[in-house]
Each structure stands twice: as C-alpha cells, then as structure tokens.
TORDREN-354045 format. One record per residue: x, y, z of N, C-alpha, C in turn. Coordinates in steps of 0.1 Angstrom, whole numbers, padded with zeros to 4 digits, always signed. Example, Ala and Ser with C-alpha at 12.3 -4.5 7.8 and 13.67 -1.06 7.14 Angstrom:
! TORDREN-354045
+0132-0057+0078+0123-0045+0078+0132-0033+0078/+0128-0022+0071+0137-0011+0071+0129+0000+0079/
END
This chain:
! TORDREN-354045
+0000-0013-0031+0013-0009-0034+0014-0010-0049/+0021-0001-0055+0023+0000-0069+0032-0011-0073/+0029-0024-0071+0037-0036-0072+0045-0037-0085/+0056-0031-0086+0063-0033-0099+0069-0047-0100/+0068-0055-0089+0073-0069-0090+0063-0078-0082/+0051-0077-0085+0041-0082-0076+0041-0097-0075/+0047-0105-0082+0046-0119-0080+0059-0127-0082/+0060-0137-0074+0072-0146-0075+0070-0157-0085/+0080-0165-0086+0082-0173-0098+0072-0185-0098/+0073-0195-0091+0067-0208-0094+0053-0209-0090/+0048-0200-0082+0035-0202-0075+0023-0207-0082/+0022-0201-0094+0009-0202-0101+0008-0215-0109/+0018-0223-0109+0016-0237-0114+0005-0244-0107/+0004-0241-0094-0005-0249-0086-0019-0243-0085/-0021-0230-0088-0032-0223-0083-0042-0219-0094/-0042-0206-0098-0053-0201-0106-0053-0205-0120/-0064-0211-0125-0065-0214-0140-0063-0201-0148/-0055-0202-0159-0053-0191-0168-0041-0183-0164/-0035-0185-0152-0023-0178-0148-0011-0184-0155/-0002-0175-0159+0010-0179-0166+0021-0182-0156/+0031-0190-0160+0043-0192-0152+0053-0182-0157/+0060-0176-0147+0070-0166-0150+0083-0173-0156/+0088-0166-0166+0101-0170-0172+0112-0166-0164/+0110-0155-0156+0121-0150-0147+0115-0141-0137/+0121-0141-0125+0117-0131-0115+0127-0133-0104/+0125-0124-0094+0134-0125-0082+0128-0132-0071/+0118-0141-0073+0111-0147-0062+0120-0156-0053/+0132-0161-0059+0141-0169-0051+0149-0161-0042/+0148-0148-0042+0155-0139-0033+0149-0139-0019/+0137-0143-0017+0130-0142-0005+0137-0151+0006/+0140-0144+0017+0146-0150+0028+0161-0154+0027/+0168-0148+0017+0182-0152+0014+0192-0143+0021/+0188-0132+0027+0197-0123+0034+0191-0118+0047/+0200-0112+0055+0195-0106+0068+0196-0091+0066/+0187-0084+0074+0188-0070+0075+0202-0065+0078/+0209-0072+0087+0222-0067+0091+0232-0067+0080/+0230-0074+0069+0239-0074+0058+0239-0061+0051/+0230-0052+0054+0228-0039+0047+0230-0028+0057/+0238-0018+0054+0239-0006+0062+0227+0002+0060/+0224+0010+0070+0213+0019+0069+0217+0031+0061/+0207+0037+0054+0211+0049+0046+0218+0060+0054/+0214+0061+0066+0220+0072+0074+0236+0071+0075/+0241+0059+0074+0255+0057+0074+0261+0063+0062/+0254+0063+0051+0259+0069+0038+0259+0084+0039/+0251+0089+0047+0249+0104+0048+0262+0111+0052/+0270+0104+0059+0282+0111+0065+0292+0115+0054/+0293+0107+0043+0302+0111+0032+0294+0116+0020/+0282+0111+0018+0275+0114+0006+0262+0123+0009/+0265+0134+0016+0254+0142+0021+0244+0147+0011/+0249+0153+0000+0240+0158-0010+0232+0147-0016/+0238+0136-0020+0231+0125-0026+0221+0119-0016/+0225+0118-0004+0215+0113+0006+0203+0121+0007/+0205+0135+0007+0194+0144+0009+0185+0143-0004/+0191+0141-0015+0183+0140-0027+0174+0127-0027/+0181+0116-0023+0174+0103-0022+0163+0104-0011/+0166+0111+0000+0156+0112+0011+0143+0118+0006/+0144+0127-0004+0132+0134-0008+0125+0127-0020/+0131+0116-0025+0126+0110-0037+0116+0098-0033/+0109+0093-0043+0100+0082-0041+0108+0069-0038/+0121+0069-0042+0129+0057-0038+0129+0055-0023/+0130+0065-0016+0131+0064-0001+0117+0062+0005/+0106+0063-0003+0093+0062+0002+0085+0051-0005/+0092+0042-0011+0085+0031-0019+0077+0022-0010/+0080+0022+0003+0072+0014+0012+0064+0023+0021/+0069+0034+0025+0062+0043+0035+0052+0053+0029/+0053+0055+0016+0043+0064+0009+0029+0060+0012/+0020+0070+0016+0007+0067+0021-0001+0058+0012/-0002+0061-0001-0010+0053-0010-0004+0039-0012/+0010+0038-0012+0016+0025-0013+0012+0016-0001/+0011+0022+0011+0007+0015+0023-0008+0011+0022/-0016+0020+0017-0030+0017+0016-0033+0006+0006/-0027+0007-0006-0029-0003-0017-0023-0016-0013/-0012-0016-0006-0006-0029-0002-0015-0036+0009/-0018-0030+0020-0025-0036+0031-0040-0038+0028/-0046-0027+0023-0061-0027+0021-0065-0035+0009/-0056-0036-0001-0060-0043-0014-0052-0056-0016/-0039-0054-0017-0031-0066-0021-0031-0077-0010/-0028-0073+0003-0028-0083+0014-0042-0088+0016/-0052-0079+0016-0066-0082+0019-0071-0092+0008/-0067-0090-0004-0071-0098-0015-0067-0113-0013/-0055-0115-0009-0050-0128-0006-0057-0134+0006/-0060-0126+0016-0066-0131+0028-0081-0135+0025/-0088-0128+0016-0102-0130+0014-0106-0139+0003/-0096-0142-0006-0098-0151-0017-0089-0162-0016/-0094-0174-0013-0085-0186-0012-0078-0190-0025/-0083-0185-0036-0076-0188-0049-0064-0179-0052/-0062-0169-0044-0051-0160-0046-0041-0162-0035/-0029-0167-0038-0019-0171-0028-0012-0159-0022/-0006-0162-0010+0001-0151-0003+0012-0145-0011/+0018-0153-0020+0029-0148-0028+0026-0136-0036/+0013-0134-0038+0008-0122-0046+0013-0109-0039/+0010-0109-0026+0014-0096-0018+0028-0097-0014/+0033-0109-0012+0047-0110-0007+0057-0104-0018/+0054-0107-0031+0063-0103-0041+0063-0088-0043/+0053-0081-0038+0053-0066-0039+0065-0060-0033/+0069-0067-0022+0080-0062-0014+0094-0063-0021/+0094-0072-0031+0107-0073-0039+0112-0060-0044/+0103-0051-0047+0108-0038-0052+0104-0026-0042/+0093-0028-0035+0089-0017-0026+0096-0018-0012/+0099-0029-0007+0106-0031+0005+0116-0043+0004/+0126-0041-0005+0135-0053-0008+0143-0058+0004/+0146-0050+0013+0153-0055+0025+0144-0065+0032/+0131-0061+0034+0122-0070+0041+0120-0083+0033/+0119-0082+0020+0117-0094+0012+0129-0103+0013/+0141-0098+0012+0153-0106+0013+0155-0112+0027/+0149-0105+0037+0150-0110+0051+0139-0120+0054/+0130-0122+0044+0118-0130+0047+0108-0124+0056/+0108-0111+0058+0099-0104+0067+0087-0099+0059/+0079-0109+0054+0068-0106+0046+0055-0112+0051/+0044-0104+0051+0044-0090+0049+0051-0083+0060/+0057-0072+0057+0064-0064+0068+0054-0058+0077/+0059-0053+0088+0050-0045+0097+0046-0032+0090/+0036-0026+0095+0031-0013+0089+0043-0003+0090/+0043+0007+0081+0054+0017+0081+0055+0023+0095/+0068+0025+0099+0071+0031+0112+0075+0020+0122/+0076+0008+0118+0079-0003+0128+0091-0012+0124/+0097-0010+0113+0108-0019+0109+0117-0013+0099/+0127-0020+0095+0137-0015+0085+0131-0017+0071/+0119-0022+0070+0112-0021+0057+0110-0007+0053/+0110+0002+0062+0108+0016+0060+0119+0022+0051/+0131+0016+0050+0142+0021+0043+0139+0020+0028/+0128+0013+0024+0124+0012+0010+0135+0008+0001/+0138+0015-0010+0149+0012-0019+0161+0020-0014/+0169+0014-0006+0179+0021+0001+0192+0022-0007/+0202+0029-0003+0215+0031-0010+0221+0017-0012/+0221+0009-0002+0229-0004-0003+0221-0014-0012/+0208-0013-0013+0201-0022-0022+0206-0020-0036/+0206-0007-0041+0210-0004-0055+0225-0007-0057/+0233-0003-0047+0247-0003-0049+0254-0016-0046/+0246-0027-0042+0251-0040-0041+0245-0050-0052/+0237-0044-0061+0232-0052-0072+0243-0055-0082/+0244-0067-0086+0255-0071-0095+0251-0073-0110/+0238-0075-0112+0233-0077-0126+0219-0082-0125/+0215-0090-0136+0201-0094-0136+0201-0108-0142/+0190-0115-0141+0188-0127-0147+0187-0126-0162/+0188-0136-0170+0188-0135-0184+0174-0131-0189/+0174-0124-0201+0162-0120-0207+0158-0106-0203/+0145-0103-0207+0140-0090-0203+0139-0089-0188/+0143-0078-0183+0143-0076-0168+0128-0073-0164/+0124-0080-0153+0111-0076-0147+0110-0084-0134/+0100-0079-0126+0098-0086-0113+0110-0088-0104/+0117-0077-0102+0130-0077-0093+0139-0088-0097/+0142-0090-0110+0151-0101-0114+0165-0097-0113/+0169-0088-0104+0183-0085-0102+0190-0095-0094/+0203-0095-0095+0212-0104-0086+0219-0094-0077/+0223-0099-0065+0228-0090-0055+0238-0097-0046/+0248-0089-0042+0258-0095-0033+0261-0085-0022/+0252-0085-0012+0255-0076+0000+0265-0083+0010/+0266-0077+0021+0275-0083+0031+0282-0073+0039/+0280-0073+0052+0287-0062+0060+0302-0064+0060/+0307-0076+0058+0321-0079+0058+0328-0074+0045/+0321-0076+0034+0327-0072+0021+0325-0057+0018/+0313-0052+0021+0311-0038+0018+0315-0034+0004/+0312-0042-0006+0316-0038-0019+0304-0030-0026/+0307-0017-0028+0296-0009-0034+0299-0007-0049/+0289-0010-0056+0290-0009-0071+0285+0004-0076/+0293+0010-0085+0291+0023-0091+0295+0023-0105/+0287+0031-0114+0291+0032-0128+0304+0040-0130/+0309+0047-0119+0320+0056-0121+0333+0047-0120/+0344+0053-0123+0357+0046-0122+0360+0043-0107/+0366+0032-0105+0369+0028-0091+0378+0037-0084/+0374+0042-0073+0383+0050-0064+0383+0044-0050/+0392+0048-0042+0394+0043-0029+0384+0050-0019/+0379+0042-0010+0370+0048+0000+0375+0043+0014/+0374+0051+0024+0379+0046+0037+0368+0037+0044/+0356+0036+0038+0346+0029+0045+0342+0016+0038/+0343+0016+0025+0338+0003+0018+0347+0001+0006/+0347-0011+0000+0353-0014-0012+0345-0008-0024/+0351-0006-0035+0344-0001-0047+0346-0010-0058/+0335-0013-0066+0336-0021-0078+0329-0013-0089/+0336-0012-0100+0330-0005-0111+0320-0014-0118/+0308-0008-0121+0297-0016-0127+0291-0009-0139/+0293-0015-0151+0286-0010-0163+0271-0012-0162/+0267-0022-0155+0253-0025-0154+0244-0013-0149/+0251-0006-0140+0243+0005-0134+0241+0017-0143/+0247+0016-0155+0244+0027-0165+0234+0022-0175/+0229+0010-0174+0219+0005-0184+0205+0007-0180/+0196+0006-0190+0182+0007-0187+0177-0006-0181/+0184-0017-0183+0180-0029-0177+0181-0029-0162/+0190-0021-0157+0191-0019-0142+0178-0014-0137/+0172-0004-0143+0159+0002-0139+0148-0008-0142/+0149-0015-0153+0138-0024-0158+0136-0035-0148/+0145-0039-0140+0143-0050-0131+0131-0047-0121/+0129-0035-0119+0117-0031-0110+0106-0023-0118/+0110-0016-0128+0100-0008-0135+0094-0015-0147/+0096-0028-0148+0088-0037-0156+0082-0047-0147/+0069-0050-0148+0063-0060-0140+0053-0069-0148/+0054-0082-0145+0045-0091-0152+0034-0096-0142/+0022-0096-0146+0011-0101-0137+0011-0116-0137/+0004-0122-0128+0004-0137-0128-0003-0142-0141/-0010-0134-0148-0016-0138-0161-0007-0136-0173/+0006-0132-0170+0015-0132-0181+0015-0119-0189/+0009-0108-0184+0009-0096-0191+0017-0086-0184/+0024-0077-0191+0033-0067-0186+0025-0055-0181/+0022-0055-0168+0014-0044-0162+0022-0032-0159/+0035-0034-0159+0044-0022-0159+0055-0025-0170/+0057-0015-0178+0066-0017-0189+0074-0005-0193/+0077+0003-0183+0084+0016-0186+0097+0015-0194/+0105+0006-0189+0118+0004-0196+0116-0002-0210/+0107-0011-0211+0104-0017-0224+0098-0006-0234/+0090+0003-0229+0085+0014-0237+0096+0023-0242/+0106+0025-0233+0117+0034-0237+0125+0027-0249/+0128+0014-0247+0135+0008-0258+0128+0007-0271/+0115+0006-0270+0107+0005-0282+0104+0018-0289/+0107+0029-0283+0104+0042-0288+0116+0049-0294/+0115+0061-0299+0125+0068-0306+0137+0072-0297/+0135+0074-0284+0146+0077-0275+0155+0065-0273/+0149+0053-0272+0157+0041-0271+0165+0039-0283/+0160+0042-0295+0168+0040-0307+0180+0050-0307/+0179+0061-0300+0190+0071-0299+0199+0068-0288/+0197+0058-0280+0206+0054-0269+0203+0062-0256/+0192+0069-0255+0188+0076-0243+0184+0065-0232/+0189+0068-0220+0187+0058-0209+0178+0065-0199/+0172+0057-0190+0163+0062-0179+0171+0072-0171/+0183+0069-0168+0191+0077-0159+0193+0091-0165/+0193+0092-0178+0196+0105-0184+0185+0116-0181/+0173+0111-0178+0162+0121-0175+0159+0121-0160/+0161+0109-0153+0157+0108-0139+0168+0108-0129/+0180+0108-0134+0192+0109-0126+0202+0118-0134/+0198+0131-0136+0206+0140-0144+0220+0142-0139/+0229+0146-0147+0243+0147-0144+0248+0161-0142/+0257+0163-0133+0263+0176-0130+0277+0175-0126/+0285+0185-0128+0299+0185-0123+0298+0186-0108/+0307+0178-0102+0308+0179-0087+0314+0166-0081/+0312+0164-0069+0317+0152-0062+0306+0144-0056/+0307+0131-0058+0297+0122-0052+0299+0120-0037/+0311+0123-0032+0314+0122-0018+0322+0134-0014/+0322+0137-0001+0329+0149+0003+0344+0149+0000/+0349+0137+0002+0364+0136+0001+0368+0130-0013/+0357+0128-0021+0360+0122-0034+0365+0132-0045/+0369+0126-0056+0374+0134-0067+0363+0141-0074/+0366+0152-0081+0357+0159-0088+0354+0153-0102/+0342+0152-0106+0338+0145-0119+0329+0155-0127/+0329+0153-0140+0321+0161-0148+0306+0156-0149/+0304+0144-0145+0290+0138-0147+0286+0130-0135/+0285+0137-0123+0280+0130-0111+0265+0129-0112/+0260+0117-0111+0246+0114-0112+0239+0119-0100/+0229+0128-0102+0221+0133-0092+0210+0123-0088/+0208+0120-0075+0199+0110-0071+0185+0116-0069/+0179+0122-0079+0166+0129-0078+0155+0119-0080/+0156+0111-0090+0145+0101-0093+0132+0108-0095/+0131+0119-0100+0119+0127-0102+0111+0121-0114/+0098+0119-0111+0090+0114-0122+0075+0119-0120/+0066+0109-0121+0052+0113-0121+0046+0119-0109/+0053+0117-0098+0049+0123-0085+0054+0138-0083/+0062+0142-0093+0068+0156-0092+0060+0165-0101/+0052+0175-0096+0045+0184-0105+0054+0191-0115/+0066+0194-0110+0076+0201-0119+0080+0192-0131/+0080+0179-0129+0083+0170-0140+0071+0168-0149/+0059+0168-0143+0047+0166-0151+0044+0178-0159/+0046+0190-0154+0042+0203-0160+0050+0204-0174/+0042+0206-0184+0048+0208-0198+0052+0195-0205/+0048+0183-0199+0051+0171-0206+0045+0171-0220/+0033+0175-0221+0025+0175-0234+0023+0190-0237/+0026+0193-0250+0023+0207-0255+0009+0206-0261/+0001+0217-0259-0013+0218-0264-0014+0230-0273/-0021+0228-0285-0024+0240-0293-0038+0237-0299/-0047+0247-0297-0060+0246-0302-0064+0257-0311/-0071+0254-0322-0075+0264-0332-0089+0261-0338/-0096+0271-0342-0109+0269-0348-0108+0267-0363/-0119+0262-0370-0119+0261-0384-0123+0274-0390/-0131+0282-0383-0135+0296-0387-0133+0305-0376/-0130+0318-0379-0128+0328-0368-0141+0335-0364/-0150+0336-0373-0163+0343-0371-0174+0333-0371/-0182+0332-0360-0192+0322-0359-0206+0328-0357/-0216+0321-0362-0230+0326-0361-0237+0318-0350/-0244+0325-0342-0252+0318-0331-0261+0307-0337/-0260+0296-0331-0268+0285-0336-0261+0276-0346/-0250+0280-0351-0243+0272-0361-0230+0266-0355/-0225+0256-0361-0213+0249-0355-0200+0255-0359/-0190+0254-0350-0176+0257-0353-0168+0245-0347/-0158+0241-0355-0150+0229-0350-0136+0234-0346/-0133+0229-0334-0119+0232-0329-0111+0220-0330/-0099+0222-0334-0089+0211-0335-0078+0213-0324/-0076+0202-0316-0066+0203-0306-0054+0194-0309/-0042+0199-0310-0030+0191-0312-0023+0189-0299/-0020+0177-0296-0013+0173-0283+0000+0166-0287/+0011+0172-0283+0024+0166-0286+0032+0163-0273/+0035+0150-0272+0043+0145-0261+0058+0148-0264/+0063+0159-0259+0076+0163-0262+0086+0161-0251/+0082+0153-0241+0091+0153-0229+0094+0139-0224/+0085+0129-0225+0088+0116-0219+0094+0107-0230/+0104+0098-0225+0110+0088-0234+0102+0076-0235/+0091+0075-0226+0082+0063-0226+0068+0069-0228/+0058+0060-0227+0045+0065-0228+0040+0073-0216/+0031+0081-0218+0025+0090-0207+0010+0088-0207/+0004+0083-0196+0012+0079-0184+0018+0065-0186/+0027+0062-0177+0034+0049-0177+0034+0044-0163/+0041+0033-0161+0042+0027-0147+0029+0022-0143/+0024+0027-0132+0011+0023-0126-0001+0028-0134/-0002+0024-0146-0012+0029-0156-0026+0027-0151/-0028+0016-0143-0041+0013-0138-0046+0023-0129/-0037+0030-0122-0041+0041-0113-0043+0054-0119/-0036+0057-0130-0035+0071-0135-0047+0076-0143/-0048+0089-0142-0058+0096-0151-0051+0107-0158/-0052+0108-0171-0047+0119-0179-0058+0123-0188/-0063+0136-0187-0074+0140-0195-0073+0154-0199/-0082+0158-0209-0082+0172-0214-0096+0177-0212/-0097+0189-0207-0110+0196-0206-0110+0208-0216/-0120+0210-0223-0121+0221-0232-0134+0229-0228/-0132+0242-0227-0142+0251-0222-0143+0264-0230/-0155+0268-0234-0157+0281-0241-0163+0291-0231/-0158+0303-0232-0163+0314-0223-0167+0325-0232/-0179+0330-0232-0183+0340-0241-0180+0354-0235/-0184+0365-0242-0181+0378-0238-0187+0382-0225/-0198+0376-0221-0204+0379-0208-0199+0370-0197/-0189+0361-0200-0184+0352-0189-0191+0339-0188/-0201+0336-0196-0208+0324-0195-0199+0312-0201/-0199+0301-0193-0190+0290-0197-0198+0279-0203/-0192+0272-0213-0198+0261-0219-0187+0250-0221/-0191+0238-0217-0182+0226-0217-0183+0220-0231/-0172+0217-0237-0172+0211-0251-0167+0196-0250/-0176+0187-0252-0172+0172-0252-0164+0169-0265/-0155+0159-0264-0147+0156-0276-0155+0149-0286/-0152+0150-0299-0158+0143-0310-0153+0128-0309/-0162+0119-0311-0158+0105-0311-0151+0102-0324/-0141+0093-0323-0134+0088-0335-0139+0075-0340/-0144+0067-0331-0150+0054-0336-0141+0042-0335/-0129+0043-0328-0121+0031-0327-0125+0022-0317/-0121+0009-0318-0125-0001-0308-0120+0002-0294/-0128+0001-0284-0125+0004-0271-0125+0019-0267/-0130+0027-0276-0130+0042-0274-0138+0045-0261/-0148+0037-0258-0157+0040-0247-0149+0042-0234/-0137+0035-0233-0129+0037-0221-0121+0050-0221/-0121+0057-0232-0113+0069-0233-0121+0082-0233/-0134+0081-0231-0143+0092-0230-0150+0091-0217/-0149+0102-0209-0154+0102-0195-0169+0100-0195/-0173+0092-0185-0187+0089-0184-0190+0088-0169/-0203+0086-0166-0207+0084-0152-0207+0069-0148/-0202+0061-0156-0202+0046-0153-0194+0043-0141/-0200+0033-0133-0193+0028-0122-0183+0016-0126/-0173+0015-0118-0163+0004-0121-0155+0000-0109/-0145-0009-0111-0136-0014-0101-0144-0022-0090/-0154-0030-0095-0162-0038-0086-0154-0049-0080/-0143-0053-0086-0135-0064-0080-0128-0061-0067/-0129-0048-0064-0124-0044-0050-0133-0050-0039/-0144-0055-0043-0154-0060-0033-0147-0072-0025/-0138-0079-0031-0131-0090-0024-0122-0085-0014/-0112-0077-0017-0103-0072-0006-0110-0063+0004/-0121-0056+0000-0128-0048+0009-0138-0056+0017/-0140-0069+0014-0149-0078+0021-0163-0072+0021/-0167-0067+0009-0180-0061+0008-0187-0067-0005/-0194-0078-0003-0201-0084-0015-0211-0075-0022/-0216-0065-0015-0225-0056-0022-0219-0044-0028/-0206-0043-0029-0199-0032-0034-0202-0030-0049/-0207-0018-0052-0212-0016-0066-0202-0008-0074/-0190-0005-0068-0180+0003-0075-0181+0017-0073/-0172+0025-0079-0171+0039-0078-0171+0045-0092/-0173+0057-0094-0172+0063-0107-0159+0060-0114/-0160+0054-0126-0147+0050-0132-0137+0061-0135/-0142+0072-0138-0134+0083-0143-0132+0095-0133/-0134+0091-0120-0132+0101-0110-0142+0113-0112/-0136+0125-0112-0144+0137-0113-0143+0144-0127/-0138+0136-0136-0136+0141-0150-0149+0144-0156/-0151+0156-0162-0164+0159-0168-0168+0149-0179/-0181+0145-0179-0186+0136-0189-0183+0142-0203/-0177+0133-0212-0174+0137-0225-0160+0141-0228/-0152+0143-0217-0138+0146-0219-0129+0134-0224/-0119+0137-0231-0110+0127-0236-0100+0123-0225/-0099+0110-0223-0090+0104-0213-0079+0096-0221/-0067+0098-0217-0055+0091-0224-0051+0080-0214/-0056+0068-0217-0053+0056-0208-0052+0043-0215/-0048+0033-0207-0049+0019-0212-0056+0012-0201/-0069+0007-0203-0076+0000-0192-0070-0013-0189/-0069-0016-0176-0065-0029-0171-0077-0037-0169/-0078-0049-0174-0090-0057-0174-0088-0070-0166/-0097-0073-0157-0095-0085-0148-0100-0098-0156/-0099-0110-0151-0102-0122-0159-0117-0122-0164/-0125-0114-0158-0139-0112-0163-0141-0101-0173/-0130-0095-0177-0130-0084-0187-0135-0071-0182/-0135-0069-0169-0139-0057-0162-0127-0048-0159/-0128-0035-0160-0117-0027-0156-0114-0028-0141/-0101-0029-0138-0096-0031-0125-0086-0021-0121/-0085-0018-0108-0074-0009-0103-0063-0018-0097/-0065-0031-0097-0055-0040-0091-0046-0047-0102/-0034-0043-0103-0026-0048-0114-0023-0063-0113/-0023-0068-0100-0020-0083-0099-0033-0091-0103/-0044-0084-0105-0056-0091-0110-0059-0088-0124/-0049-0084-0132-0050-0080-0146-0046-0092-0155/-0056-0095-0163-0054-0106-0173-0053-0101-0187/-0057-0089-0190-0056-0084-0203-0057-0068-0203/-0055-0062-0214-0056-0048-0215-0067-0044-0225/-0073-0032-0223-0081-0026-0233-0073-0018-0243/-0079-0009-0250-0072-0001-0260-0061+0008-0253/-0050+0009-0260-0039+0017-0255-0040+0031-0261/-0046+0040-0254-0047+0054-0260-0039+0064-0252/-0027+0060-0248-0018+0069-0241-0010+0077-0251/-0003+0087-0245+0006+0095-0254+0020+0089-0255/+0023+0085-0267+0036+0079-0270+0047+0089-0270/+0059+0086-0268+0070+0095-0269+0071+0102-0283/+0071+0115-0283+0072+0123-0296+0059+0121-0304/+0049+0116-0298+0036+0114-0306+0028+0126-0305/+0021+0129-0316+0011+0140-0317-0003+0134-0319/-0012+0137-0311-0026+0132-0313-0034+0145-0316/-0044+0143-0325-0054+0153-0328-0068+0150-0323/-0074+0159-0316-0087+0157-0312-0096+0169-0317/-0108+0166-0321-0117+0177-0325-0129+0179-0316/-0134+0191-0316-0145+0194-0307-0155+0203-0316/-0166+0197-0319-0176+0204-0327-0186+0211-0318/-0187+0224-0319-0195+0232-0309-0206+0240-0316/-0218+0237-0313-0229+0244-0318-0231+0256-0309/-0228+0268-0314-0228+0280-0305-0243+0282-0301/-0245+0282-0288-0259+0283-0282-0265+0297-0285/-0278+0297-0286-0285+0309-0289-0283+0320-0277/-0281+0315-0266-0279+0324-0254-0265+0330-0253/-0256+0325-0262-0242+0330-0262-0242+0345-0265/-0233+0352-0257-0232+0367-0259-0224+0370-0271/-0228+0380-0280-0220+0384-0291-0206+0389-0286/-0196+0388-0295-0183+0393-0291-0173+0382-0291/-0162+0385-0284-0151+0375-0284-0154+0363-0275/-0152+0351-0280-0154+0339-0272-0140+0332-0271/-0136+0329-0259-0123+0323-0256-0125+0308-0254/-0118+0300-0261-0119+0285-0259-0105+0280-0254/-0106+0273-0243-0093+0269-0236-0093+0254-0234/-0082+0248-0238-0080+0233-0236-0069+0232-0225/-0073+0224-0215-0064+0222-0203-0062+0207-0201/-0050+0203-0200-0047+0189-0197-0043+0187-0182/-0049+0177-0176-0046+0174-0161-0042+0160-0160/-0035+0157-0149-0030+0144-0146-0032+0141-0131/-0037+0129-0128-0038+0125-0114-0032+0112-0112/-0025+0110-0101-0018+0098-0098-0027+0086-0095/-0040+0089-0091-0049+0079-0088-0063+0084-0091/-0072+0075-0097-0086+0079-0099-0091+0085-0086/-0096+0097-0087-0100+0104-0074-0111+0097-0066/-0120+0090-0073-0130+0083-0065-0125+0071-0058/-0115+0065-0064-0108+0054-0057-0100+0060-0045/-0093+0071-0048-0085+0077-0037-0094+0081-0025/-0105+0087-0028-0115+0090-0017-0120+0078-0010/-0123+0068-0017-0129+0056-0011-0119+0050-0001/-0106+0049-0005-0096+0042+0003-0088+0051+0012/-0092+0064+0013-0086+0073+0023-0073+0079+0019/-0071+0081+0006-0058+0087+0002-0062+0098-0008/-0070+0108-0004-0075+0118-0013-0064+0126-0020/-0052+0127-0013-0041+0135-0019-0036+0129-0032/-0038+0116-0034-0034+0110-0047-0043+0113-0058/-0055+0118-0056-0064+0121-0066-0064+0136-0070/-0055+0143-0064-0055+0158-0067-0049+0160-0081/-0056+0167-0090-0051+0169-0103-0038+0178-0104/-0029+0175-0112-0017+0183-0115-0020+0189-0129/-0016+0202-0131-0017+0208-0144-0005+0203-0153/-0009+0198-0164+0001+0194-0174+0004+0206-0184/-0007+0212-0190-0005+0223-0199-0018+0229-0203/-0018+0240-0209-0031+0247-0213-0028+0256-0225/-0038+0258-0233-0037+0267-0244-0051+0272-0248/-0052+0285-0253-0064+0291-0256-0064+0296-0270/-0076+0298-0276-0078+0305-0289-0091+0313-0288/-0094+0320-0298-0106+0328-0298-0114+0328-0311/-0127+0330-0310-0135+0332-0321-0144+0344-0318/-0150+0350-0328-0159+0361-0326-0173+0356-0329/-0182+0358-0319-0196+0354-0321-0203+0366-0327/-0209+0365-0338-0215+0376-0345-0229+0378-0339/-0233+0391-0339-0246+0395-0334-0257+0392-0344/
END
C-alpha cells in the first residue's frame, strides 16, 4: 500500500536500532471508534449525487481496494512484518490510517482482503467531513483529529453553514487548508525521513508562496450546487481528486523542446542536441507522493531519411548520485526477499524497461544498508533528488556521432517523456502489470540534414 501514514507513534522506542520516534502521528486513533459511527457513502449519494459519482471514480474511493494497494499491502507490508521479527505489526497497521481509516479507527487491522468489509470504503465522505483539525506541527501520518458519531451527524464543510434535513453542518476553515491534505499526503518513515512530502513540497515552492492550495488543482471549483436541494454557489468544490493516476492530468505536465547545435551534419561527426524540460503544471515536485514506486524518464531517438532508428543516450553531468538517474541493466530491490520469503532473491531490473542510457527523474529511496528499496517503510535515507521541481527547467544534452550507415537527407530527432506509476519489473513480479504501463507526458521533435 502506498502507505502515506505507514507507522504509528511510540512503537519504535522498543524495537529497531536507528529508528526515530515520531513527534506526531495518528497512531492513538486505532480502535477509538466503531464502523457504525460512520454512514456509508451510499447514504450521501441521495442528496449529493454528482459529488458522490466523482468521488466514486477517484482514488479516494479506491485507497484500499485499488489492486496495487492490495498487493503492496498484503504481499509486502504485512508479509514484511510477519517474516522479520524486528519489524513490528504496527508497520502495516498504520498504513490503514490513510488507506482504510474506518478499519483503523475500528481496530480492524489488518482488515480483510478487499471485498469483505467496510474497509473497502477507503477514504469515505464521512471520514473527511468529520475531521475537525490536526495535531500541532507539520501534518503527517494521519495526524488529523475527528469527531464522528451517528447521533451528532455533524458534517464539516468549508462552505457557509446551511441547513440540511439529514445532518448538522459545521463550517470548517481547516478544510480549505493544505494542512488538511498534508495529514495523509505527508508520511514519515520509522527512520525519521519524510517518504511522502507532497504538501511540504507545495509550501516550499513558488505556488505555496502565492497561496495556491492542493484543492485549487485537485478539487477544482465550479458554479453549482453541492446538494440537490442546496443553494447555488459560485465555487462548489468538485470531488475529482485527479492526480498521478489520471493520464489526462499527467499529459502535458512537462513541456519539452529539443534543438541541435548545427543544422547540417556530416556523417561520422558529432552533433549535440539540447533538450529543455519545463515543469509548468505541478505545484509540487514531479513525481511526488509514492516516489519510490514512480518512473519518469525521457527517450531520445533519431530516425534517418531511410527510416533507420538510433537511440541517443544522455550526456552525463557528473553530479553525485547521478548513477541512479541514468537507466542501466542493474538489478535492485533485493530487500523484497524478506516479505517474499525468498532468501535467494536477486532483485529485478532497477529501471524497468527504460532503455539503457536514458535520463530518469527520480529520488532513490535507500534502506538501512544503503540499497535502493521499493518499500517506503524500510527507507532510512534518500539518494540524489533529481525530480522536476515546480516551474523548474532542466537542460539535458545528447551528443550524437552520426553513424556512417546513416542515410543522407533529413534526420528527425524526437524526445519523449514517459511516466509509470510503478517500476514495470516490480509490477510484473508482483502481479500488477497495469501499474507499470507507461503514460505519455509529452514529446517534441527537431530535424537536421545529414550531408551526402
């Protein structure tokens, strides 16, 4: 599971050397409420039909039932605690604080597999709309406070208080803040590192300085009614929650422009192409969130006048940790041997099916042994952060010695950026190949003339 709140508070005082103690988390929420204190989302559908249908199609409604979340949770997180006596059960229990909060608050951890309990409601209407605030300090690890209750039925909303025939209404400024989102979209590992920091990235970037909030992009506003019998408003928040899982959101995030240093090239001699990449769309870094899973890379290909294709590897820049940002055939993720219960596991290709030599925009997650890991709860440090920052432009160069077999005439050179939710080789290994399917981010072409 993409555990945005993977660990509870006090556990690691007793257990793993090197693990930090949390300054705040929602670990004390475990077992504090009953399922019955929360209405099912279907009850909200009667009055909030459009909002319900939007939520129903979003990742919020699938935080527990989404296939990869199920696989990662049971086959990696739960299995890791079962197979390693040094990793306590609280590691996988805390995942539910954000992925199946009803189950966590009911003490139903680990929940049954999807399809068997109310854990399937994932992040439901009443979870968000009965949150009252957060613990002090930076929000992370489901550090929200909550007041549910079937007798009170007090729903909190950022809008002005109106009357409802079904529940009480309480106006909440907290629901308009980035901290509301940060309670689950920031996560600290048991080693004290922020393995999810989307809300923090927003605040530290140019959009945060301008007062842009998470909701402004992921819950866009429109004129309308939030309920069938409600008043009309100019800024009804749409419950779309569209992000990295939405190809439409991903498409165009980064603009690409590629050009050569010379327009006419001689066979056997070099030409250098410069690629400018501009992150013009995200308020946080790209990729963000489950960075340990994600792959973002650029492929550059030249095609000569006869249709022969040539792959162009990126020029090295020489910065520390660059080896993690250039695709290779190296195997990695060997620490999955513990949850997989396979001592002989040698890993899978670190960079999926990305062609060797392509630039990858990532931040490696490193386990206590300094090895790259796919398991965020096993992350003790980070490698180089070579992701795309908000409004950042990166320049990459590609020096190409035009081969003697290249056909004279026009040669087209195309740069294409792709994004995958999960390293494809990991996705294939664990039976979730759909997560490794590449999405197109953007593409751009230029031409040179190969002289005879």
